[in-house]
KETORVEX-812052 format. One record per residue: residue number from 1; x, y, z of N, C-alpha, C in turn; residue in one letter. Coordinates in nm, 3 decimals. Layout:
% KETORVEX-812052
ATOM   num       npx       npy       npz      capx      capy      capz       cpx       cpy       cpz   residuo
ATOM   NUM         X         Y         Z         X         Y         Z         X         Y         Z         A
...
This chain:
% KETORVEX-812052
ATOM   num       npx       npy       npz      capx      capy      capz       cpx       cpy       cpz   residuo
ATOM     1    -1.069    -0.220     0.736    -1.029    -0.219     0.598    -0.889    -0.276     0.588         M
ATOM     2    -0.867    -0.358     0.490    -0.735    -0.416     0.469    -0.700    -0.402     0.322         L
ATOM     3    -0.594    -0.329     0.293    -0.543    -0.316     0.158    -0.417    -0.401     0.149         L
ATOM     4    -0.417    -0.493     0.057    -0.308    -0.590     0.050    -0.213    -0.555    -0.064         I
ATOM     5    -0.085    -0.567    -0.036     0.022    -0.551    -0.135     0.011    -0.420    -0.211         D
ATOM     6     0.027    -0.312    -0.137     0.014    -0.179    -0.193     0.148    -0.122    -0.239         H
ATOM     7     0.248    -0.206    -0.251     0.381    -0.159    -0.290     0.381    -0.111    -0.434         Q
ATOM     8     0.460    -0.010    -0.462     0.462     0.050    -0.594     0.496    -0.051    -0.703         Q
ATOM     9     0.591    -0.137    -0.679     0.628    -0.236    -0.780     0.517    -0.334    -0.810         G
ATOM    10     0.442    -0.372    -0.709     0.333    -0.467    -0.727     0.212    -0.402    -0.792         T
ATOM    11     0.183    -0.280    -0.754     0.065    -0.212    -0.807     0.075    -0.191    -0.958         I
ATOM    12     0.197    -0.181    -1.008     0.216    -0.163    -1.152     0.185    -0.290    -1.231         K
ATOM    13     0.170    -0.403    -1.163     0.138    -0.528    -1.231    -0.009    -0.537    -1.271         L
ATOM    14    -0.094    -0.452    -1.214    -0.237    -0.454    -1.248    -0.253    -0.412    -1.393         A
ATOM    15    -0.314    -0.497    -1.472    -0.329    -0.468    -1.616    -0.473    -0.436    -1.655         K
ATOM    16    -0.569    -0.461    -1.566    -0.709    -0.442    -1.603    -0.765    -0.307    -1.558         N
ATOM    17    -0.680    -0.218    -1.506    -0.722    -0.085    -1.463    -0.605     0.011    -1.481         I
ATOM    18    -0.635     0.131    -1.519    -0.533     0.234    -1.536    -0.460     0.257    -1.403         D
ATOM    19    -0.328     0.271    -1.409    -0.247     0.289    -1.288    -0.293     0.409    -1.206         Y
ATOM    20    -0.311     0.524    -1.270    -0.352     0.645    -1.198    -0.489     0.629    -1.133         D
ATOM    21    -0.581     0.562    -1.201    -0.715     0.538    -1.145    -0.706     0.445    -1.024         L
ATOM    22    -0.621     0.344    -1.032    -0.603     0.252    -0.920    -0.546     0.324    -0.798         L
ATOM    23    -0.446     0.408    -0.819    -0.388     0.486    -0.709    -0.493     0.580    -0.651         V
ATOM    24    -0.568     0.648    -0.738    -0.673     0.740    -0.692    -0.777     0.667    -0.607         H
ATOM    25    -0.823     0.552    -0.655    -0.924     0.474    -0.582    -0.871     0.423    -0.448         N
ATOM    26    -0.746     0.381    -0.446    -0.685     0.333    -0.322    -0.677     0.445    -0.220         T
ATOM    27    -0.633     0.562    -0.264    -0.625     0.677    -0.173    -0.764     0.716    -0.123         R
ATOM    28    -0.865     0.707    -0.209    -1.002     0.739    -0.169    -1.050     0.642    -0.062         A
ATOM    29    -1.017     0.515    -0.077    -1.055     0.414     0.024    -0.990     0.446     0.158         L
ATOM    30    -0.865     0.484     0.157    -0.794     0.515     0.281    -0.854     0.640     0.346         V
ATOM    31    -0.882     0.743     0.266    -0.944     0.865     0.322    -1.079     0.833     0.385         R
ATOM    32    -1.159     0.750     0.318    -1.290     0.712     0.370    -1.274     0.637     0.502         T
ATOM    33    -1.179     0.546     0.508    -1.155     0.470     0.631    -1.115     0.562     0.746         A
ATOM    34    -1.028     0.656     0.718    -0.982     0.749     0.822    -1.098     0.837     0.870         V
ATOM    35    -1.174     0.891     0.776    -1.283     0.982     0.811    -1.394     0.912     0.888         E
ATOM    36    -1.414     0.784     0.864    -1.519     0.710     0.936    -1.463     0.635     1.056         T
ATOM    37    -1.336     0.657     1.087    -1.268     0.595     1.200    -1.274     0.442     1.195         Q
ATOM    38    -1.264     0.390     1.073    -1.261     0.246     1.051    -1.125     0.192     1.095         M
ATOM    39    -1.123     0.072     1.145    -0.997     0.010     1.186    -0.908    -0.010     1.064         A
ATOM    40    -0.782     0.028     1.078    -0.686     0.016     0.969    -0.569    -0.070     1.012         L
ATOM    41    -0.517    -0.147     0.920    -0.396    -0.224     0.941    -0.294    -0.168     0.843         V
ATOM    42    -0.182    -0.119     0.895    -0.079    -0.060     0.810     0.049    -0.138     0.829         Y
ATOM    43     0.110    -0.175     0.719     0.236    -0.247     0.725     0.335    -0.179     0.633         Q
ATOM    44     0.454    -0.158     0.683     0.559    -0.096     0.604     0.683    -0.184     0.614         H
ATOM    45     0.731    -0.224     0.502     0.852    -0.307     0.500     0.966    -0.226     0.442         L
ATOM    46     1.081    -0.243     0.499     1.200    -0.183     0.440     1.315    -0.280     0.457         R
ATOM    47     1.405    -0.273     0.366     1.519    -0.363     0.369     1.615    -0.319     0.479         K
ATOM    48     1.652    -0.413     0.560     1.748    -0.387     0.668     1.873    -0.469     0.639         I
ATOM    49     1.986    -0.405     0.639     2.111    -0.473     0.613     2.193    -0.477     0.741         T
ATOM    50     2.235    -0.596     0.778     2.317    -0.612     0.897     2.462    -0.631     0.854         F
ATOM    51     2.550    -0.560     0.917     2.693    -0.575     0.890     2.755    -0.653     1.004         K
ATOM    52     2.807    -0.768     0.968     2.869    -0.856     1.069     3.019    -0.845     1.057         V
ATOM    53     3.087    -0.817     1.169     3.233    -0.807     1.164     3.295    -0.942     1.128         P
ATOM    54     3.401    -0.940     1.046     3.470    -1.063     1.004     3.563    -1.114     1.110         C
């Protein structure tokens, strides 16, 4: 199973489905994948700031 672009900011751009229903359905898909031991790809991005000495 591959869920693409699950970031909160992006998920709010969906206009053809209620936000809460979309979140509920996404969580249900993940639970189903875990319970059936389906292969999962998880990606987490976070901003990293490097401080370079002057």
